[in-house]
PyMOL commands that place a pseudoatom at each C-alpha (Angstrom):
pseudoatom trace, name=CA, resn=MET, resi=1, chain=A, elem=C, hetatm=0, pos=[-192.969, 102.682, 42.663]
pseudoatom trace, name=CA, resn=SER, resi=2, chain=A, elem=C, hetatm=0, pos=[-189.680, 103.788, 41.241]
pseudoatom trace, name=CA, resn=HIS, resi=3, chain=A, elem=C, hetatm=0, pos=[-186.852, 104.016, 43.752]
pseudoatom trace, name=CA, resn=PRO, resi=4, chain=A, elem=C, hetatm=0, pos=[-185.111, 107.367, 43.285]
pseudoatom trace, name=CA, resn=VAL, resi=5, chain=A, elem=C, hetatm=0, pos=[-182.076, 108.546, 45.208]
pseudoatom trace, name=CA, resn=VAL, resi=6, chain=A, elem=C, hetatm=0, pos=[-183.727, 111.038, 47.576]
pseudoatom trace, name=CA, resn=HIS, resi=7, chain=A, elem=C, hetatm=0, pos=[-181.001, 112.145, 49.993]
pseudoatom trace, name=CA, resn=ALA, resi=8, chain=A, elem=C, hetatm=0, pos=[-177.229, 112.136, 50.494]
pseudoatom trace, name=CA, resn=GLU, resi=9, chain=A, elem=C, hetatm=0, pos=[-175.494, 112.361, 53.854]
pseudoatom trace, name=CA, resn=ILE, resi=10, chain=A, elem=C, hetatm=0, pos=[-172.022, 112.772, 55.337]
pseudoatom trace, name=CA, resn=ARG, resi=11, chain=A, elem=C, hetatm=0, pos=[-171.860, 111.363, 58.882]
pseudoatom trace, name=CA, resn=SER, resi=12, chain=A, elem=C, hetatm=0, pos=[-168.758, 112.727, 60.572]
pseudoatom trace, name=CA, resn=SER, resi=13, chain=A, elem=C, hetatm=0, pos=[-166.910, 112.316, 63.863]
pseudoatom trace, name=CA, resn=ASP, resi=14, chain=A, elem=C, hetatm=0, pos=[-166.329, 116.099, 63.622]
pseudoatom trace, name=CA, resn=PRO, resi=15, chain=A, elem=C, hetatm=0, pos=[-169.316, 117.549, 61.740]
pseudoatom trace, name=CA, resn=ASP, resi=16, chain=A, elem=C, hetatm=0, pos=[-168.279, 121.163, 62.411]
pseudoatom trace, name=CA, resn=ALA, resi=17, chain=A, elem=C, hetatm=0, pos=[-164.899, 120.567, 60.737]
pseudoatom trace, name=CA, resn=THR, resi=18, chain=A, elem=C, hetatm=0, pos=[-166.622, 118.723, 57.888]
pseudoatom trace, name=CA, resn=ARG, resi=19, chain=A, elem=C, hetatm=0, pos=[-169.024, 121.635, 57.362]
pseudoatom trace, name=CA, resn=ALA, resi=20, chain=A, elem=C, hetatm=0, pos=[-166.134, 124.131, 57.443]
pseudoatom trace, name=CA, resn=PHE, resi=21, chain=A, elem=C, hetatm=0, pos=[-164.119, 122.130, 54.899]
pseudoatom trace, name=CA, resn=PHE, resi=22, chain=A, elem=C, hetatm=0, pos=[-166.917, 121.669, 52.367]
pseudoatom trace, name=CA, resn=GLY, resi=23, chain=A, elem=C, hetatm=0, pos=[-168.194, 125.190, 52.970]
pseudoatom trace, name=CA, resn=GLU, resi=24, chain=A, elem=C, hetatm=0, pos=[-164.795, 126.604, 52.070]
pseudoatom trace, name=CA, resn=LEU, resi=25, chain=A, elem=C, hetatm=0, pos=[-164.209, 124.167, 49.211]
pseudoatom trace, name=CA, resn=PHE, resi=26, chain=A, elem=C, hetatm=0, pos=[-167.609, 124.360, 47.514]
pseudoatom trace, name=CA, resn=GLY, resi=27, chain=A, elem=C, hetatm=0, pos=[-169.260, 127.463, 49.016]
pseudoatom trace, name=CA, resn=TRP, resi=28, chain=A, elem=C, hetatm=0, pos=[-171.894, 125.335, 50.784]
pseudoatom trace, name=CA, resn=THR, resi=29, chain=A, elem=C, hetatm=0, pos=[-173.948, 126.918, 53.559]
pseudoatom trace, name=CA, resn=TYR, resi=30, chain=A, elem=C, hetatm=0, pos=[-175.964, 125.211, 56.291]
pseudoatom trace, name=CA, resn=PRO, resi=31, chain=A, elem=C, hetatm=0, pos=[-179.184, 127.160, 56.893]
pseudoatom trace, name=CA, resn=THR, resi=32, chain=A, elem=C, hetatm=0, pos=[-181.380, 124.396, 58.334]
pseudoatom trace, name=CA, resn=GLU, resi=33, chain=A, elem=C, hetatm=0, pos=[-180.916, 122.150, 61.360]
pseudoatom trace, name=CA, resn=GLY, resi=34, chain=A, elem=C, hetatm=0, pos=[-182.305, 118.656, 61.184]
pseudoatom trace, name=CA, resn=ALA, resi=35, chain=A, elem=C, hetatm=0, pos=[-184.145, 116.508, 63.692]
pseudoatom trace, name=CA, resn=PHE, resi=36, chain=A, elem=C, hetatm=0, pos=[-181.293, 116.203, 66.192]
pseudoatom trace, name=CA, resn=PRO, resi=37, chain=A, elem=C, hetatm=0, pos=[-178.403, 118.393, 67.410]
pseudoatom trace, name=CA, resn=GLY, resi=38, chain=A, elem=C, hetatm=0, pos=[-175.483, 118.798, 65.044]
pseudoatom trace, name=CA, resn=TYR, resi=39, chain=A, elem=C, hetatm=0, pos=[-177.427, 117.617, 61.984]
pseudoatom trace, name=CA, resn=THR, resi=40, chain=A, elem=C, hetatm=0, pos=[-177.645, 120.264, 59.256]
pseudoatom trace, name=CA, resn=PHE, resi=41, chain=A, elem=C, hetatm=0, pos=[-178.953, 120.368, 55.731]
pseudoatom trace, name=CA, resn=VAL, resi=42, chain=A, elem=C, hetatm=0, pos=[-176.660, 121.688, 52.995]
pseudoatom trace, name=CA, resn=ASP, resi=43, chain=A, elem=C, hetatm=0, pos=[-177.517, 124.547, 50.681]
pseudoatom trace, name=CA, resn=THR, resi=44, chain=A, elem=C, hetatm=0, pos=[-175.356, 123.874, 47.627]
pseudoatom trace, name=CA, resn=GLY, resi=45, chain=A, elem=C, hetatm=0, pos=[-176.571, 127.010, 45.879]
pseudoatom trace, name=CA, resn=VAL, resi=46, chain=A, elem=C, hetatm=0, pos=[-178.361, 124.922, 43.224]
pseudoatom trace, name=CA, resn=PRO, resi=47, chain=A, elem=C, hetatm=0, pos=[-182.179, 125.141, 43.218]
pseudoatom trace, name=CA, resn=ASP, resi=48, chain=A, elem=C, hetatm=0, pos=[-183.944, 121.782, 43.616]
pseudoatom trace, name=CA, resn=ALA, resi=49, chain=A, elem=C, hetatm=0, pos=[-180.666, 119.894, 44.184]
pseudoatom trace, name=CA, resn=LEU, resi=50, chain=A, elem=C, hetatm=0, pos=[-180.659, 116.530, 45.945]
pseudoatom trace, name=CA, resn=TYR, resi=51, chain=A, elem=C, hetatm=0, pos=[-181.303, 116.922, 49.681]
pseudoatom trace, name=CA, resn=THR, resi=52, chain=A, elem=C, hetatm=0, pos=[-177.918, 116.614, 51.370]
pseudoatom trace, name=CA, resn=ALA, resi=53, chain=A, elem=C, hetatm=0, pos=[-176.925, 116.791, 55.040]
pseudoatom trace, name=CA, resn=ILE, resi=54, chain=A, elem=C, hetatm=0, pos=[-173.890, 116.686, 57.325]
pseudoatom trace, name=CA, resn=SER, resi=55, chain=A, elem=C, hetatm=0, pos=[-174.385, 115.069, 60.701]
pseudoatom trace, name=CA, resn=PRO, resi=56, chain=A, elem=C, hetatm=0, pos=[-172.630, 113.712, 63.752]
pseudoatom trace, name=CA, resn=LEU, resi=57, chain=A, elem=C, hetatm=0, pos=[-171.958, 109.997, 63.810]
pseudoatom trace, name=CA, resn=GLN, resi=58, chain=A, elem=C, hetatm=0, pos=[-175.001, 107.765, 64.054]
pseudoatom trace, name=CA, resn=GLY, resi=59, chain=A, elem=C, hetatm=0, pos=[-172.942, 104.623, 64.435]
pseudoatom trace, name=CA, resn=GLU, resi=60, chain=A, elem=C, hetatm=0, pos=[-169.348, 103.666, 64.999]
pseudoatom trace, name=CA, resn=SER, resi=61, chain=A, elem=C, hetatm=0, pos=[-167.529, 105.333, 62.103]
pseudoatom trace, name=CA, resn=ASP, resi=62, chain=A, elem=C, hetatm=0, pos=[-167.596, 108.111, 59.542]
pseudoatom trace, name=CA, resn=LEU, resi=63, chain=A, elem=C, hetatm=0, pos=[-169.772, 107.381, 56.523]
pseudoatom trace, name=CA, resn=VAL, resi=64, chain=A, elem=C, hetatm=0, pos=[-170.776, 108.954, 53.229]
pseudoatom trace, name=CA, resn=THR, resi=65, chain=A, elem=C, hetatm=0, pos=[-173.955, 107.459, 51.805]
pseudoatom trace, name=CA, resn=PHE, resi=66, chain=A, elem=C, hetatm=0, pos=[-177.111, 108.119, 49.826]
pseudoatom trace, name=CA, resn=PHE, resi=67, chain=A, elem=C, hetatm=0, pos=[-180.714, 107.197, 50.572]
pseudoatom trace, name=CA, resn=VAL, resi=68, chain=A, elem=C, hetatm=0, pos=[-183.137, 105.469, 48.211]
pseudoatom trace, name=CA, resn=GLY, resi=69, chain=A, elem=C, hetatm=0, pos=[-186.876, 106.097, 48.498]
pseudoatom trace, name=CA, resn=VAL, resi=70, chain=A, elem=C, hetatm=0, pos=[-188.973, 103.031, 49.390]
pseudoatom trace, name=CA, resn=ASP, resi=71, chain=A, elem=C, hetatm=0, pos=[-192.719, 102.503, 49.925]
pseudoatom trace, name=CA, resn=ASP, resi=72, chain=A, elem=C, hetatm=0, pos=[-192.415, 99.789, 52.583]
pseudoatom trace, name=CA, resn=MET, resi=73, chain=A, elem=C, hetatm=0, pos=[-189.448, 99.820, 54.965]
pseudoatom trace, name=CA, resn=ALA, resi=74, chain=A, elem=C, hetatm=0, pos=[-190.164, 96.396, 56.467]
pseudoatom trace, name=CA, resn=ALA, resi=75, chain=A, elem=C, hetatm=0, pos=[-190.450, 94.741, 53.047]
pseudoatom trace, name=CA, resn=SER, resi=76, chain=A, elem=C, hetatm=0, pos=[-187.254, 96.422, 51.836]
pseudoatom trace, name=CA, resn=ILE, resi=77, chain=A, elem=C, hetatm=0, pos=[-185.343, 95.225, 54.889]
pseudoatom trace, name=CA, resn=ALA, resi=78, chain=A, elem=C, hetatm=0, pos=[-186.740, 91.705, 54.477]
pseudoatom trace, name=CA, resn=SER, resi=79, chain=A, elem=C, hetatm=0, pos=[-185.562, 91.707, 50.851]
pseudoatom trace, name=CA, resn=THR, resi=80, chain=A, elem=C, hetatm=0, pos=[-182.148, 92.991, 51.926]
pseudoatom trace, name=CA, resn=THR, resi=81, chain=A, elem=C, hetatm=0, pos=[-181.578, 90.045, 54.241]
pseudoatom trace, name=CA, resn=ARG, resi=82, chain=A, elem=C, hetatm=0, pos=[-183.107, 87.556, 51.761]
pseudoatom trace, name=CA, resn=LEU, resi=83, chain=A, elem=C, hetatm=0, pos=[-180.569, 88.732, 49.173]
pseudoatom trace, name=CA, resn=GLY, resi=84, chain=A, elem=C, hetatm=0, pos=[-177.622, 88.272, 51.565]
pseudoatom trace, name=CA, resn=GLY, resi=85, chain=A, elem=C, hetatm=0, pos=[-177.325, 91.835, 52.854]
pseudoatom trace, name=CA, resn=ARG, resi=86, chain=A, elem=C, hetatm=0, pos=[-177.645, 93.058, 56.417]
pseudoatom trace, name=CA, resn=VAL, resi=87, chain=A, elem=C, hetatm=0, pos=[-179.154, 95.924, 58.387]
pseudoatom trace, name=CA, resn=VAL, resi=88, chain=A, elem=C, hetatm=0, pos=[-176.487, 98.388, 59.590]
pseudoatom trace, name=CA, resn=GLN, resi=89, chain=A, elem=C, hetatm=0, pos=[-178.886, 100.785, 61.339]
pseudoatom trace, name=CA, resn=GLU, resi=90, chain=A, elem=C, hetatm=0, pos=[-182.377, 99.681, 62.348]
pseudoatom trace, name=CA, resn=PRO, resi=91, chain=A, elem=C, hetatm=0, pos=[-185.255, 101.901, 61.162]
pseudoatom trace, name=CA, resn=VAL, resi=92, chain=A, elem=C, hetatm=0, pos=[-185.567, 105.233, 62.966]
pseudoatom trace, name=CA, resn=GLU, resi=93, chain=A, elem=C, hetatm=0, pos=[-188.390, 107.758, 62.659]
pseudoatom trace, name=CA, resn=VAL, resi=94, chain=A, elem=C, hetatm=0, pos=[-187.998, 111.517, 62.601]
pseudoatom trace, name=CA, resn=PRO, resi=95, chain=A, elem=C, hetatm=0, pos=[-190.810, 113.894, 61.627]
pseudoatom trace, name=CA, resn=GLY, resi=96, chain=A, elem=C, hetatm=0, pos=[-192.027, 112.892, 58.179]
pseudoatom trace, name=CA, resn=VAL, resi=97, chain=A, elem=C, hetatm=0, pos=[-189.613, 110.070, 57.400]
pseudoatom trace, name=CA, resn=ARG, resi=98, chain=A, elem=C, hetatm=0, pos=[-188.489, 106.620, 58.526]
pseudoatom trace, name=CA, resn=PHE, resi=99, chain=A, elem=C, hetatm=0, pos=[-184.910, 105.735, 57.592]
pseudoatom trace, name=CA, resn=ALA, resi=100, chain=A, elem=C, hetatm=0, pos=[-182.469, 102.841, 57.951]
pseudoatom trace, name=CA, resn=LEU, resi=101, chain=A, elem=C, hetatm=0, pos=[-179.063, 101.805, 56.646]
pseudoatom trace, name=CA, resn=ILE, resi=102, chain=A, elem=C, hetatm=0, pos=[-178.447, 98.515, 54.871]
pseudoatom trace, name=CA, resn=GLU, resi=103, chain=A, elem=C, hetatm=0, pos=[-175.303, 96.868, 53.522]
pseudoatom trace, name=CA, resn=ASP, resi=104, chain=A, elem=C, hetatm=0, pos=[-175.043, 94.703, 50.427]
pseudoatom trace, name=CA, resn=PRO, resi=105, chain=A, elem=C, hetatm=0, pos=[-173.055, 91.441, 50.542]
pseudoatom trace, name=CA, resn=GLN, resi=106, chain=A, elem=C, hetatm=0, pos=[-169.933, 93.329, 49.355]
pseudoatom trace, name=CA, resn=GLY, resi=107, chain=A, elem=C, hetatm=0, pos=[-170.117, 95.829, 52.226]
pseudoatom trace, name=CA, resn=HIS, resi=108, chain=A, elem=C, hetatm=0, pos=[-171.581, 98.900, 50.445]
pseudoatom trace, name=CA, resn=VAL, resi=109, chain=A, elem=C, hetatm=0, pos=[-173.776, 100.903, 52.823]
pseudoatom trace, name=CA, resn=VAL, resi=110, chain=A, elem=C, hetatm=0, pos=[-176.928, 102.513, 51.395]
pseudoatom trace, name=CA, resn=GLY, resi=111, chain=A, elem=C, hetatm=0, pos=[-179.768, 104.272, 53.184]
pseudoatom trace, name=CA, resn=LEU, resi=112, chain=A, elem=C, hetatm=0, pos=[-183.472, 103.588, 52.817]
pseudoatom trace, name=CA, resn=ALA, resi=113, chain=A, elem=C, hetatm=0, pos=[-186.005, 106.399, 53.300]
pseudoatom trace, name=CA, resn=GLN, resi=114, chain=A, elem=C, hetatm=0, pos=[-189.777, 106.009, 53.583]
pseudoatom trace, name=CA, resn=GLN, resi=115, chain=A, elem=C, hetatm=0, pos=[-191.988, 109.099, 53.622]
pseudoatom trace, name=CA, resn=LEU, resi=116, chain=A, elem=C, hetatm=0, pos=[-194.545, 108.922, 56.429]
for i in range(1, 116): cmd.bond("trace and resi %d" % i, "trace and resi %d" % (i + 1))
show_as sticks, trace
zoom trace
């Protein structure tokens, strides 16, 4: 399988302020709530654009990241640690997708997303 970038996300300590800022700056709207309170998808006004969301924190600090599609979450996490990286957020399942955050040895955080 190829591993496309499938999703981008802004995790914010104040997601309402983040939505207001980017809404005003770029004209983004937020028509769809996600799987938990405060999580919204972004409508950038561009058909078929990369899925993007703004959410409350899901860890200790604000984060901007993207998610790469994988076929096997467990194998991808095993490879991450074998290559010297670490798991930042253990796999979580929401309807239709399992996701996790990993960090490379230099500290860059990237999401993994597996369609269920």
